Structure formats: C-alpha cells, structure tokens
All heavy atoms as a GROMACS GRO file, in nm:
protein
  579
    1MET      N    1  -0.340  -2.266   2.997
    1MET     CA    2  -0.482  -2.237   2.989
    1MET      C    3  -0.535  -2.292   2.858
    1MET      O    4  -0.479  -2.269   2.752
    1MET     CB    5  -0.502  -2.085   2.994
    1MET     CG    6  -0.646  -2.046   2.980
    1MET     SD    7  -0.673  -1.868   3.002
    1MET     CE    8  -0.662  -1.814   2.834
    2GLU      N    9  -0.644  -2.365   2.864
    2GLU     CA   10  -0.706  -2.421   2.744
    2GLU      C   11  -0.810  -2.322   2.691
    2GLU      O   12  -0.893  -2.270   2.765
    2GLU     CB   13  -0.774  -2.553   2.778
    2GLU     CG   14  -0.824  -2.623   2.654
    2GLU     CD   15  -0.877  -2.764   2.686
    2GLU    OE1   16  -0.825  -2.827   2.780
    2GLU    OE2   17  -0.970  -2.806   2.618
    3LEU      N   18  -0.802  -2.294   2.560
    3LEU     CA   19  -0.895  -2.200   2.498
    3LEU      C   20  -1.017  -2.272   2.443
    3LEU      O   21  -1.006  -2.384   2.393
    3LEU     CB   22  -0.826  -2.126   2.384
    3LEU     CG   23  -0.707  -2.040   2.423
    3LEU    CD1   24  -0.639  -1.986   2.298
    3LEU    CD2   25  -0.751  -1.926   2.512
    4PRO      N   26  -1.135  -2.210   2.451
    4PRO     CA   27  -1.254  -2.269   2.390
    4PRO      C   28  -1.233  -2.283   2.238
    4PRO      O   29  -1.154  -2.212   2.178
    4PRO     CB   30  -1.364  -2.168   2.420
    4PRO     CG   31  -1.312  -2.082   2.529
    4PRO     CD   32  -1.163  -2.085   2.520
    5ALA      N   33  -1.305  -2.374   2.176
    5ALA     CA   34  -1.289  -2.402   2.034
    5ALA      C   35  -1.315  -2.280   1.945
    5ALA      O   36  -1.260  -2.270   1.837
    5ALA     CB   37  -1.383  -2.516   1.993
    6ALA      N   38  -1.396  -2.186   1.987
    6ALA     CA   39  -1.431  -2.070   1.904
    6ALA      C   40  -1.331  -1.955   1.916
    6ALA      O   41  -1.346  -1.854   1.852
    6ALA     CB   42  -1.570  -2.021   1.941
    7VAL      N   43  -1.227  -1.969   1.998
    7VAL     CA   44  -1.131  -1.862   2.017
    7VAL      C   45  -1.010  -1.886   1.928
    7VAL      O   46  -0.950  -1.994   1.929
    7VAL     CB   47  -1.086  -1.854   2.165
    7VAL    CG1   48  -0.976  -1.750   2.182
    7VAL    CG2   49  -1.205  -1.821   2.253
    8LEU      N   50  -0.976  -1.784   1.846
    8LEU     CA   51  -0.859  -1.792   1.759
    8LEU      C   52  -0.751  -1.700   1.813
    8LEU      O   53  -0.779  -1.590   1.856
    8LEU     CB   54  -0.895  -1.748   1.616
    8LEU     CG   55  -1.007  -1.826   1.548
    8LEU    CD1   56  -1.041  -1.761   1.415
    8LEU    CD2   57  -0.968  -1.970   1.529
    9VAL      N   58  -0.628  -1.746   1.809
    9VAL     CA   59  -0.516  -1.667   1.854
    9VAL      C   60  -0.418  -1.655   1.738
    9VAL      O   61  -0.387  -1.754   1.673
    9VAL     CB   62  -0.446  -1.732   1.975
    9VAL    CG1   63  -0.325  -1.651   2.018
    9VAL    CG2   64  -0.544  -1.749   2.090
   10ALA      N   65  -0.371  -1.534   1.709
   10ALA     CA   66  -0.278  -1.514   1.599
   10ALA      C   67  -0.172  -1.414   1.639
   10ALA      O   68  -0.192  -1.333   1.728
   10ALA     CB   69  -0.350  -1.465   1.474
   11ARG      N   70  -0.059  -1.424   1.573
   11ARG     CA   71   0.048  -1.328   1.591
   11ARG      C   72   0.066  -1.256   1.458
   11ARG      O   73   0.076  -1.319   1.355
   11ARG     CB   74   0.176  -1.400   1.631
   11ARG     CG   75   0.159  -1.477   1.762
   11ARG     CD   76   0.282  -1.551   1.795
   11ARG     NE   77   0.380  -1.452   1.840
   11ARG     CZ   78   0.504  -1.483   1.870
   11ARG    NH1   79   0.548  -1.605   1.858
   11ARG    NH2   80   0.587  -1.390   1.911
   12ALA      N   81   0.069  -1.126   1.462
   12ALA     CA   82   0.082  -1.047   1.339
   12ALA      C   83   0.216  -0.974   1.338
   12ALA      O   84   0.223  -0.854   1.356
   12ALA     CB   85  -0.033  -0.949   1.326
   13GLN      N   86   0.323  -1.050   1.324
   13GLN     CA   87   0.454  -0.989   1.314
   13GLN      C   88   0.478  -0.946   1.170
   13GLN      O   89   0.424  -1.003   1.077
   13GLN     CB   90   0.560  -1.088   1.359
   13GLN     CG   91   0.544  -1.127   1.506
   13GLN     CD   92   0.647  -1.228   1.549
   13GLN    OE1   93   0.731  -1.270   1.472
   13GLN    NE2   94   0.640  -1.269   1.674
   14THR      N   95   0.560  -0.845   1.151
   14THR     CA   96   0.586  -0.790   1.020
   14THR      C   97   0.623  -0.897   0.919
   14THR      O   98   0.581  -0.893   0.804
   14THR     CB   99   0.697  -0.684   1.027
   14THR    OG1  100   0.659  -0.586   1.123
   14THR    CG2  101   0.719  -0.618   0.894
   15THR      N  102   0.698  -0.997   0.956
   15THR     CA  103   0.742  -1.101   0.863
   15THR      C  104   0.629  -1.194   0.822
   15THR      O  105   0.644  -1.271   0.728
   15THR     CB  106   0.855  -1.184   0.924
   15THR    OG1  107   0.808  -1.244   1.047
   15THR    CG2  108   0.977  -1.099   0.952
   16GLU      N  109   0.515  -1.188   0.890
   16GLU     CA  110   0.405  -1.279   0.862
   16GLU      C  111   0.300  -1.218   0.767
   16GLU      O  112   0.203  -1.282   0.736
   16GLU     CB  113   0.339  -1.323   0.992
   16GLU     CG  114   0.432  -1.404   1.080
   16GLU     CD  115   0.372  -1.439   1.214
   16GLU    OE1  116   0.263  -1.387   1.247
   16GLU    OE2  117   0.433  -1.517   1.287
   17TRP      N  118   0.317  -1.095   0.722
   17TRP     CA  119   0.223  -1.030   0.632
   17TRP      C  120   0.261  -1.062   0.488
   17TRP      O  121   0.378  -1.065   0.454
   17TRP     CB  122   0.222  -0.880   0.653
   17TRP     CG  123   0.166  -0.839   0.786
   17TRP    CD1  124   0.237  -0.827   0.903
   17TRP    CD2  125   0.032  -0.809   0.818
   17TRP    NE1  126   0.152  -0.789   1.005
   17TRP    CE2  127   0.026  -0.777   0.955
   17TRP    CE3  128  -0.085  -0.803   0.743
   17TRP    CZ2  129  -0.092  -0.741   1.019
   17TRP    CZ3  130  -0.202  -0.766   0.807
   17TRP    CH2  131  -0.207  -0.736   0.943
   18GLU      N  132   0.161  -1.086   0.404
   18GLU     CA  133   0.182  -1.115   0.262
   18GLU      C  134   0.099  -1.018   0.179
   18GLU      O  135  -0.007  -0.975   0.222
   18GLU     CB  136   0.137  -1.257   0.229
   18GLU     CG  137   0.209  -1.365   0.306
   18GLU     CD  138   0.152  -1.503   0.277
   18GLU    OE1  139   0.072  -1.517   0.182
   18GLU    OE2  140   0.187  -1.595   0.350
   19PRO      N  141   0.145  -0.984   0.057
   19PRO     CA  142   0.063  -0.898  -0.029
   19PRO      C  143  -0.074  -0.961  -0.053
   19PRO      O  144  -0.086  -1.081  -0.073
   19PRO     CB  145   0.143  -0.892  -0.159
   19PRO     CG  146   0.283  -0.925  -0.120
   19PRO     CD  147   0.271  -1.021  -0.004
   20ASP      N  148  -0.180  -0.879  -0.045
   20ASP     CA  149  -0.316  -0.927  -0.068
   20ASP      C  150  -0.353  -0.899  -0.213
   20ASP      O  151  -0.367  -0.784  -0.253
   20ASP     CB  152  -0.414  -0.855   0.025
   20ASP     CG  153  -0.554  -0.912   0.021
   20ASP    OD1  154  -0.588  -0.978  -0.080
   20ASP    OD2  155  -0.630  -0.891   0.116
   21PRO      N  156  -0.369  -1.005  -0.295
   21PRO     CA  157  -0.398  -0.985  -0.437
   21PRO      C  158  -0.537  -0.926  -0.464
   21PRO      O  159  -0.562  -0.873  -0.572
   21PRO     CB  160  -0.387  -1.126  -0.496
   21PRO     CG  161  -0.415  -1.217  -0.382
   21PRO     CD  162  -0.364  -1.146  -0.260
   22ASP      N  163  -0.628  -0.931  -0.366
   22ASP     CA  164  -0.764  -0.882  -0.385
   22ASP      C  165  -0.784  -0.736  -0.345
   22ASP      O  166  -0.883  -0.674  -0.383
   22ASP     CB  167  -0.864  -0.968  -0.307
   22ASP     CG  168  -0.866  -1.112  -0.356
   22ASP    OD1  169  -0.848  -1.132  -0.479
   22ASP    OD2  170  -0.884  -1.203  -0.274
   23VAL      N  171  -0.693  -0.681  -0.266
   23VAL     CA  172  -0.707  -0.544  -0.218
   23VAL      C  173  -0.580  -0.467  -0.255
   23VAL      O  174  -0.474  -0.493  -0.199
   23VAL     CB  175  -0.729  -0.540  -0.065
   23VAL    CG1  176  -0.751  -0.398  -0.017
   23VAL    CG2  177  -0.846  -0.628  -0.024
   24PRO      N  178  -0.589  -0.372  -0.351
   24PRO     CA  179  -0.470  -0.300  -0.396
   24PRO      C  180  -0.401  -0.224  -0.283
   24PRO      O  181  -0.468  -0.164  -0.200
   24PRO     CB  182  -0.524  -0.202  -0.501
   24PRO     CG  183  -0.668  -0.229  -0.516
   24PRO     CD  184  -0.711  -0.326  -0.413
   25GLY      N  185  -0.269  -0.229  -0.279
   25GLY     CA  186  -0.193  -0.154  -0.180
   25GLY      C  187  -0.207  -0.204  -0.039
   25GLY      O  188  -0.197  -0.127   0.056
   26SER      N  189  -0.232  -0.335  -0.021
   26SER     CA  190  -0.251  -0.387   0.114
   26SER      C  191  -0.177  -0.519   0.134
   26SER      O  192  -0.130  -0.581   0.040
   26SER     CB  193  -0.400  -0.407   0.143
   26SER     OG  194  -0.448  -0.516   0.068
   27GLU      N  195  -0.170  -0.558   0.260
   27GLU     CA  196  -0.111  -0.686   0.299
   27GLU      C  197  -0.212  -0.760   0.386
   27GLU      O  198  -0.298  -0.699   0.449
   27GLU     CB  199   0.017  -0.662   0.378
   27GLU     CG  200   0.125  -0.592   0.299
   27GLU     CD  201   0.246  -0.561   0.382
   27GLU    OE1  202   0.230  -0.521   0.500
   27GLU    OE2  203   0.356  -0.574   0.329
   28MET      N  204  -0.200  -0.894   0.391
   28MET     CA  205  -0.294  -0.973   0.470
   28MET      C  206  -0.220  -1.069   0.561
   28MET      O  207  -0.104  -1.105   0.538
   28MET     CB  208  -0.387  -1.052   0.378
   28MET     CG  209  -0.319  -1.157   0.295
   28MET     SD  210  -0.441  -1.241   0.191
   28MET     CE  211  -0.338  -1.363   0.116
   29HIS      N  212  -0.289  -1.108   0.666
   29HIS     CA  213  -0.240  -1.209   0.761
   29HIS      C  214  -0.356  -1.304   0.789
   29HIS      O  215  -0.460  -1.262   0.840
   29HIS     CB  216  -0.193  -1.143   0.891
   29HIS     CG  217  -0.154  -1.242   0.996
   29HIS    ND1  218  -0.036  -1.314   0.990
   29HIS    CD2  219  -0.217  -1.282   1.108
   29HIS    CE1  220  -0.029  -1.394   1.096
   29HIS    NE2  221  -0.138  -1.376   1.168
   30GLU      N  222  -0.342  -1.429   0.748
   30GLU     CA  223  -0.449  -1.527   0.770
   30GLU      C  224  -0.449  -1.578   0.912
   30GLU      O  225  -0.345  -1.615   0.965
   30GLU     CB  226  -0.432  -1.647   0.676
   30GLU     CG  227  -0.472  -1.619   0.534
   30GLU     CD  228  -0.475  -1.744   0.448
   30GLU    OE1  229  -0.432  -1.852   0.494
   30GLU    OE2  230  -0.521  -1.732   0.335
   31LEU      N  231  -0.567  -1.577   0.972
   31LEU     CA  232  -0.585  -1.638   1.104
   31LEU      C  233  -0.623  -1.784   1.087
   31LEU      O  234  -0.571  -1.871   1.155
   31LEU     CB  235  -0.694  -1.565   1.183
   31LEU     CG  236  -0.667  -1.419   1.215
   31LEU    CD1  237  -0.791  -1.356   1.275
   31LEU    CD2  238  -0.549  -1.407   1.307
   32ILE      N  239  -0.716  -1.809   0.994
   32ILE     CA  240  -0.760  -1.945   0.966
   32ILE      C  241  -0.811  -1.951   0.822
   32ILE      O  242  -0.869  -1.857   0.772
   32ILE     CB  243  -0.871  -1.992   1.064
   32ILE    CG1  244  -0.906  -2.138   1.040
   32ILE    CG2  245  -0.993  -1.903   1.054
   32ILE    CD1  246  -0.996  -2.199   1.145
   33HIS      N  247  -0.783  -2.061   0.755
   33HIS     CA  248  -0.832  -2.083   0.619
   33HIS      C  249  -0.847  -2.233   0.600
   33HIS      O  250  -0.752  -2.302   0.568
   33HIS     CB  251  -0.737  -2.024   0.516
   33HIS     CG  252  -0.798  -2.019   0.379
   33HIS    ND1  253  -0.734  -1.964   0.273
   33HIS    CD2  254  -0.918  -2.060   0.331
   33HIS    CE1  255  -0.809  -1.972   0.165
   33HIS    NE2  256  -0.922  -2.031   0.199
   34GLU      N  257  -0.967  -2.281   0.626
   34GLU     CA  258  -0.997  -2.423   0.612
   34GLU      C  259  -1.127  -2.437   0.534
   34GLU      O  260  -1.233  -2.400   0.582
   34GLU     CB  261  -1.010  -2.490   0.749
   34GLU     CG  262  -0.879  -2.496   0.824
   34GLU     CD  263  -0.889  -2.577   0.951
   34GLU    OE1  264  -0.977  -2.665   0.959
   34GLU    OE2  265  -0.810  -2.552   1.043
   35GLY      N  266  -1.117  -2.488   0.411
   35GLY     CA  267  -1.235  -2.502   0.326
   35GLY      C  268  -1.297  -2.367   0.301
   35GLY      O  269  -1.229  -2.272   0.266
   36PRO      N  270  -1.429  -2.355   0.321
   36PRO     CA  271  -1.496  -2.228   0.295
   36PRO      C  272  -1.478  -2.125   0.407
   36PRO      O  273  -1.522  -2.012   0.394
   36PRO     CB  274  -1.643  -2.269   0.283
   36PRO     CG  275  -1.655  -2.387   0.373
   36PRO     CD  276  -1.522  -2.460   0.358
   37ILE      N  277  -1.414  -2.163   0.516
   37ILE     CA  278  -1.399  -2.073   0.630
   37ILE      C  279  -1.266  -1.999   0.619
   37ILE      O  280  -1.160  -2.060   0.608
   37ILE     CB  281  -1.405  -2.150   0.763
   37ILE    CG1  282  -1.541  -2.218   0.776
   37ILE    CG2  283  -1.378  -2.057   0.881
   37ILE    CD1  284  -1.552  -2.311   0.894
   38TRP      N  285  -1.273  -1.866   0.618
   38TRP     CA  286  -1.154  -1.784   0.610
   38TRP      C  287  -1.171  -1.665   0.703
   38TRP      O  288  -1.273  -1.599   0.702
   38TRP     CB  289  -1.130  -1.734   0.468
   38TRP     CG  290  -1.002  -1.659   0.454
   38TRP    CD1  291  -0.881  -1.712   0.421
   38TRP    CD2  292  -0.978  -1.520   0.476
   38TRP    NE1  293  -0.784  -1.614   0.420
   38TRP    CE2  294  -0.842  -1.494   0.453
   38TRP    CE3  295  -1.060  -1.414   0.512
   38TRP    CZ2  296  -0.785  -1.369   0.466
   38TRP    CZ3  297  -1.003  -1.288   0.524
   38TRP    CH2  298  -0.868  -1.268   0.501
   39ALA      N  299  -1.071  -1.638   0.782
   39ALA     CA  300  -1.069  -1.519   0.867
   39ALA      C  301  -0.927  -1.468   0.870
   39ALA      O  302  -0.831  -1.545   0.874
   39ALA     CB  303  -1.117  -1.552   1.008
   40GLY      N  304  -0.914  -1.338   0.865
   40GLY     CA  305  -0.782  -1.280   0.867
   40GLY      C  306  -0.787  -1.130   0.885
   40GLY      O  307  -0.892  -1.072   0.912
   41MET      N  308  -0.670  -1.068   0.870
   41MET     CA  309  -0.659  -0.924   0.886
   41MET      C  310  -0.595  -0.867   0.760
   41MET      O  311  -0.511  -0.931   0.697
   41MET     CB  312  -0.571  -0.892   1.006
   41MET     CG  313  -0.627  -0.945   1.136
   41MET     SD  314  -0.520  -0.911   1.277
   41MET     CE  315  -0.389  -1.031   1.250
   42THR      N  316  -0.634  -0.748   0.724
   42THR     CA  317  -0.575  -0.677   0.611
   42THR      C  318  -0.530  -0.540   0.661
   42THR      O  319  -0.601  -0.475   0.737
   42THR     CB  320  -0.677  -0.658   0.497
   42THR    OG1  321  -0.716  -0.787   0.450
   42THR    CG2  322  -0.619  -0.578   0.383
   43ARG      N  323  -0.412  -0.500   0.618
   43ARG     CA  324  -0.367  -0.364   0.650
   43ARG      C  325  -0.331  -0.294   0.520
   43ARG      O  326  -0.267  -0.351   0.432
   43ARG     CB  327  -0.251  -0.364   0.748
   43ARG     CG  328  -0.122  -0.422   0.696
   43ARG     CD  329  -0.015  -0.417   0.801
   43ARG     NE  330   0.112  -0.468   0.747
   43ARG     CZ  331   0.220  -0.482   0.818
   43ARG    NH1  332   0.219  -0.450   0.946
   43ARG    NH2  333   0.330  -0.528   0.763
   44VAL      N  334  -0.377  -0.172   0.507
   44VAL     CA  335  -0.351  -0.093   0.387
   44VAL      C  336  -0.219  -0.021   0.411
   44VAL      O  337  -0.202   0.050   0.509
   44VAL     CB  338  -0.465   0.007   0.360
   44VAL    CG1  339  -0.434   0.092   0.239
   44VAL    CG2  340  -0.596  -0.069   0.341
   45THR      N  341  -0.125  -0.041   0.320
   45THR     CA  342   0.009   0.014   0.337
   45THR      C  343   0.043   0.125   0.238
   45THR      O  344   0.131   0.204   0.262
   45THR     CB  345   0.114  -0.097   0.324
   45THR    OG1  346   0.097  -0.163   0.198
   45THR    CG2  347   0.100  -0.199   0.436
   46GLY      N  348  -0.026   0.130   0.126
   46GLY     CA  349   0.006   0.231   0.026
   46GLY      C  350  -0.092   0.226  -0.089
   46GLY      O  351  -0.054   0.196  -0.201
   47SER      N  352  -0.216   0.251  -0.062
   47SER     CA  353  -0.319   0.238  -0.165
   47SER      C  354  -0.329   0.364  -0.248
   47SER      O  355  -0.297   0.472  -0.203
   47SER     CB  356  -0.454   0.208  -0.102
   47SER     OG  357  -0.501   0.322  -0.037
   48PRO      N  358  -0.377   0.347  -0.372
   48PRO     CA  359  -0.408   0.466  -0.451
   48PRO      C  360  -0.528   0.537  -0.389
   48PRO      O  361  -0.604   0.475  -0.315
   48PRO     CB  362  -0.443   0.408  -0.588
   48PRO     CG  363  -0.487   0.268  -0.560
   48PRO     CD  364  -0.410   0.223  -0.438
   49GLU      N  365  -0.544   0.662  -0.417
   49GLU     CA  366  -0.659   0.733  -0.362
   49GLU      C  367  -0.748   0.780  -0.474
   49GLU      O  368  -0.700   0.845  -0.565
   49GLU     CB  369  -0.612   0.850  -0.277
   49GLU     CG  370  -0.541   0.802  -0.153
   49GLU     CD  371  -0.524   0.912  -0.050
   49GLU    OE1  372  -0.606   1.006  -0.049
   49GLU    OE2  373  -0.432   0.903   0.028
   50PRO      N  374  -0.875   0.755  -0.475
   50PRO     CA  375  -0.943   0.663  -0.382
   50PRO      C  376  -0.919   0.518  -0.420
   50PRO      O  377  -0.893   0.487  -0.535
   50PRO     CB  378  -1.090   0.700  -0.398
   50PRO     CG  379  -1.101   0.749  -0.539
   50PRO     CD  380  -0.970   0.817  -0.568
   51MET      N  381  -0.926   0.432  -0.323
   51MET     CA  382  -0.908   0.289  -0.344
   51MET      C  383  -1.044   0.225  -0.371
   51MET      O  384  -1.138   0.248  -0.296
   51MET     CB  385  -0.845   0.225  -0.220
   51MET     CG  386  -0.824   0.076  -0.233
   51MET     SD  387  -0.739   0.008  -0.090
   51MET     CE  388  -0.878  -0.044   0.009
   52THR      N  389  -1.055   0.148  -0.478
   52THR     CA  390  -1.179   0.078  -0.508
   52THR      C  391  -1.163  -0.067  -0.468
   52THR      O  392  -1.069  -0.133  -0.511
   52THR     CB  393  -1.212   0.088  -0.658
   52THR    OG1  394  -1.224   0.227  -0.692
   52THR    CG2  395  -1.341   0.016  -0.691
   53TRP      N  396  -1.254  -0.115  -0.386
   53TRP     CA  397  -1.249  -0.254  -0.342
   53TRP      C  398  -1.392  -0.302  -0.321
   53TRP      O  399  -1.470  -0.240  -0.250
   53TRP     CB  400  -1.169  -0.265  -0.213
   53TRP     CG  401  -1.173  -0.399  -0.148
   53TRP    CD1  402  -1.159  -0.520  -0.208
   53TRP    CD2  403  -1.191  -0.427  -0.009
   53TRP    NE1  404  -1.167  -0.621  -0.116
   53TRP    CE2  405  -1.186  -0.566   0.009
   53TRP    CE3  406  -1.210  -0.346   0.103
   53TRP    CZ2  407  -1.199  -0.627   0.132
   53TRP    CZ3  408  -1.223  -0.408   0.225
   53TRP    CH2  409  -1.217  -0.547   0.238
   54THR      N  410  -1.426  -0.411  -0.386
   54THR     CA  411  -1.559  -0.470  -0.372
   54THR      C  412  -1.545  -0.609  -0.313
   54THR      O  413  -1.506  -0.702  -0.382
   54THR     CB  414  -1.629  -0.478  -0.509
   54THR    OG1  415  -1.630  -0.347  -0.567
   54THR    CG2  416  -1.770  -0.528  -0.495
   55PRO      N  417  -1.574  -0.627  -0.183
   55PRO     CA  418  -1.562  -0.760  -0.122
   55PRO      C  419  -1.667  -0.854  -0.178
   55PRO      O  420  -1.778  -0.813  -0.210
   55PRO     CB  421  -1.582  -0.733   0.027
   55PRO     CG  422  -1.652  -0.603   0.035
   55PRO     CD  423  -1.618  -0.526  -0.088
   56GLU      N  424  -1.630  -0.981  -0.189
   56GLU     CA  425  -1.722  -1.083  -0.240
   56GLU      C  426  -1.823  -1.125  -0.135
   56GLU      O  427  -1.929  -1.176  -0.167
   56GLU     CB  428  -1.643  -1.204  -0.288
   56GLU     CG  429  -1.554  -1.174  -0.408
   56GLU     CD  430  -1.473  -1.294  -0.451
   56GLU    OE1  431  -1.505  -1.407  -0.411
   56GLU    OE2  432  -1.376  -1.273  -0.527
   57GLN      N  433  -1.788  -1.109  -0.008
   57GLN     CA  434  -1.875  -1.151   0.100
   57GLN      C  435  -1.879  -1.041   0.205
   57GLN      O  436  -1.815  -0.938   0.191
   57GLN     CB  437  -1.822  -1.281   0.162
   57GLN     CG  438  -1.818  -1.395   0.062
   57GLN     CD  439  -1.761  -1.522   0.122
   57GLN    OE1  440  -1.753  -1.538   0.243
   57GLN    NE2  441  -1.722  -1.614   0.038
   58ARG      N  442  -1.953  -1.066   0.311
   58ARG     CA  443  -1.963  -0.969   0.420
   58ARG      C  444  -1.825  -0.945   0.481
   58ARG      O  445  -1.748  -1.038   0.502
   58ARG     CB  446  -2.057  -1.021   0.527
   58ARG     CG  447  -2.072  -0.925   0.645
   58ARG     CD  448  -2.167  -0.978   0.745
   58ARG     NE  449  -2.299  -0.979   0.683
   58ARG     CZ  450  -2.410  -0.997   0.751
   58ARG    NH1  451  -2.407  -1.017   0.880
   58ARG    NH2  452  -2.526  -0.997   0.690
   59GLU      N  453  -1.794  -0.820   0.507
   59GLU     CA  454  -1.666  -0.782   0.565
   59GLU      C  455  -1.690  -0.694   0.687
   59GLU      O  456  -1.790  -0.623   0.695
   59GLU     CB  457  -1.583  -0.702   0.464
   59GLU     CG  458  -1.541  -0.781   0.342
   59GLU     CD  459  -1.426  -0.876   0.367
   59GLU    OE1  460  -1.351  -0.858   0.466
   59GLU    OE2  461  -1.410  -0.970   0.287
   60VAL      N  462  -1.596  -0.696   0.778
   60VAL     CA  463  -1.597  -0.607   0.894
   60VAL      C  464  -1.470  -0.526   0.886
   60VAL      O  465  -1.361  -0.580   0.870
   60VAL     CB  466  -1.601  -0.686   1.026
   60VAL    CG1  467  -1.588  -0.594   1.145
   60VAL    CG2  468  -1.728  -0.769   1.035
   61ALA      N  469  -1.481  -0.394   0.895
   61ALA     CA  470  -1.364  -0.307   0.890
   61ALA      C  471  -1.346  -0.238   1.024
   61ALA      O  472  -1.440  -0.180   1.078
   61ALA     CB  473  -1.381  -0.202   0.781
   62VAL      N  474  -1.227  -0.247   1.077
   62VAL     CA  475  -1.190  -0.180   1.201
   62VAL      C  476  -1.070  -0.092   1.168
   62VAL      O  477  -0.967  -0.144   1.127
   62VAL     CB  478  -1.156  -0.280   1.313
   62VAL    CG1  479  -1.113  -0.208   1.438
   62VAL    CG2  480  -1.273  -0.373   1.341
   63VAL      N  481  -1.083   0.038   1.184
   63VAL     CA  482  -0.974   0.130   1.155
   63VAL      C  483  -0.900   0.158   1.285
   63VAL      O  484  -0.957   0.215   1.378
   63VAL     CB  485  -1.027   0.262   1.092
   63VAL    CG1  486  -0.914   0.358   1.066
   63VAL    CG2  487  -1.105   0.230   0.966
   64LEU      N  488  -0.775   0.115   1.291
   64LEU     CA  489  -0.695   0.134   1.412
   64LEU      C  490  -0.614   0.263   1.408
   64LEU      O  491  -0.578   0.318   1.511
   64LEU     CB  492  -0.601   0.016   1.432
   64LEU     CG  493  -0.669  -0.120   1.448
   64LEU    CD1  494  -0.564  -0.229   1.461
   64LEU    CD2  495  -0.761  -0.121   1.569
   65GLU      N  496  -0.584   0.309   1.287
   65GLU     CA  497  -0.504   0.431   1.272
   65GLU      C  498  -0.538   0.494   1.139
   65GLU      O  499  -0.560   0.424   1.040
   65GLU     CB  500  -0.356   0.394   1.276
   65GLU     CG  501  -0.261   0.509   1.270
   65GLU     CD  502  -0.117   0.463   1.280
   65GLU    OE1  503  -0.082   0.399   1.380
   65GLU    OE2  504  -0.041   0.490   1.185
   66GLY      N  505  -0.545   0.625   1.133
   66GLY     CA  506  -0.577   0.693   1.009
   66GLY      C  507  -0.726   0.714   0.995
   66GLY      O  508  -0.799   0.723   1.094
   67SER      N  509  -0.773   0.721   0.871
   67SER     CA  510  -0.915   0.744   0.847
   67SER      C  511  -0.958   0.672   0.720
   67SER      O  512  -0.875   0.630   0.640
   67SER     CB  513  -0.944   0.894   0.834
   67SER     OG  514  -0.876   0.946   0.722
   68VAL      N  515  -1.089   0.659   0.704
   68VAL     CA  516  -1.145   0.592   0.587
   68VAL      C  517  -1.278   0.657   0.553
   68VAL      O  518  -1.350   0.704   0.640
   68VAL     CB  519  -1.162   0.440   0.613
   68VAL    CG1  520  -1.265   0.414   0.721
   68VAL    CG2  521  -1.200   0.367   0.486
   69ARG      N  522  -1.308   0.662   0.424
   69ARG     CA  523  -1.438   0.708   0.377
   69ARG      C  524  -1.491   0.595   0.290
   69ARG      O  525  -1.426   0.555   0.195
   69ARG     CB  526  -1.426   0.835   0.295
   69ARG     CG  527  -1.558   0.879   0.235
   69ARG     CD  528  -1.541   1.008   0.155
   69ARG     NE  529  -1.665   1.038   0.088
   69ARG     CZ  530  -1.684   1.022  -0.043
   69ARG    NH1  531  -1.587   0.977  -0.119
   69ARG    NH2  532  -1.800   1.050  -0.096
   70MET      N  533  -1.607   0.544   0.322
   70MET     CA  534  -1.666   0.434   0.246
   70MET      C  535  -1.787   0.483   0.168
   70MET      O  536  -1.870   0.554   0.223
   70MET     CB  537  -1.708   0.321   0.340
   70MET     CG  538  -1.594   0.254   0.406
   70MET     SD  539  -1.654   0.115   0.502
   70MET     CE  540  -1.503   0.058   0.574
   71GLU      N  541  -1.795   0.444   0.044
   71GLU     CA  542  -1.909   0.475  -0.040
   71GLU      C  543  -1.968   0.343  -0.089
   71GLU      O  544  -1.898   0.261  -0.146
   71GLU     CB  545  -1.867   0.560  -0.159
   71GLU     CG  546  -1.983   0.601  -0.247
   71GLU     CD  547  -1.938   0.692  -0.360
   71GLU    OE1  548  -1.866   0.788  -0.331
   71GLU    OE2  549  -1.975   0.664  -0.474
   72LEU      N  550  -2.097   0.324  -0.065
   72LEU     CA  551  -2.162   0.199  -0.105
   72LEU      C  552  -2.207   0.206  -0.249
   72LEU      O  553  -2.215   0.314  -0.308
   72LEU     CB  554  -2.281   0.173  -0.012
   72LEU     CG  555  -2.246   0.166   0.138
   72LEU    CD1  556  -2.371   0.142   0.219
   72LEU    CD2  557  -2.141   0.061   0.166
   73GLY      N  558  -2.236   0.092  -0.309
   73GLY     CA  559  -2.276   0.083  -0.448
   73GLY      C  560  -2.395   0.167  -0.484
   73GLY      O  561  -2.409   0.211  -0.598
   74ASP      N  562  -2.484   0.192  -0.388
   74ASP     CA  563  -2.602   0.273  -0.416
   74ASP      C  564  -2.576   0.423  -0.402
   74ASP      O  565  -2.665   0.504  -0.412
   74ASP     CB  566  -2.719   0.231  -0.326
   74ASP     CG  567  -2.693   0.259  -0.178
   74ASP    OD1  568  -2.586   0.315  -0.143
   74ASP    OD2  569  -2.781   0.225  -0.097
   75GLY      N  570  -2.449   0.459  -0.380
   75GLY     CA  571  -2.413   0.599  -0.370
   75GLY      C  572  -2.417   0.657  -0.229
   75GLY      O  573  -2.371   0.769  -0.208
   76SER      N  574  -2.470   0.581  -0.135
   76SER     CA  575  -2.476   0.633   0.003
   76SER      C  576  -2.338   0.629   0.069
   76SER      O  577  -2.250   0.558   0.024
   76SER     CB  578  -2.576   0.553   0.087
   76SER     OG  579  -2.539   0.418   0.095
   0.00000   0.00000   0.00000
C-alpha cells in the first residue's frame, strides 16, 4: 500500500528512545527532522515534581497514561 506524502509512520520501540535534553526526566523519538521541520514524541519517565518546561514553539500534548497539570505563563 502506498501512503500519501503527508502520512508519517514510525516505530517507537524501547531501543529507539533517546534522552531529551530540552525536557527534564524525559525521552524522545524523532519521527522526522529535516531542516526547520521537526515532529516526534516525548515520554516522561522520571521528572521532578513539578516539572518546568517552556516549549519554544507550539506543542501538542497527548496524555496516554497518568495525569498532568499545566500552568500557563499568565497563571491560568
């Protein structure tokens, strides 16, 4: 089956995760990284509580297991 150009397929096996230097206590798996385009997954494995993380660009967070509390810069 041929996939459309906009569809990315990745395998996230344990051996393919690397420590993420930008997010404390987490690991990352890159799906694509070409020039300014980057997409990937991050999993938190042992973060301090509370964890402070300020993304440089727009981020989407999907919690598959556990819970998260997010506080925005304006206090909301």
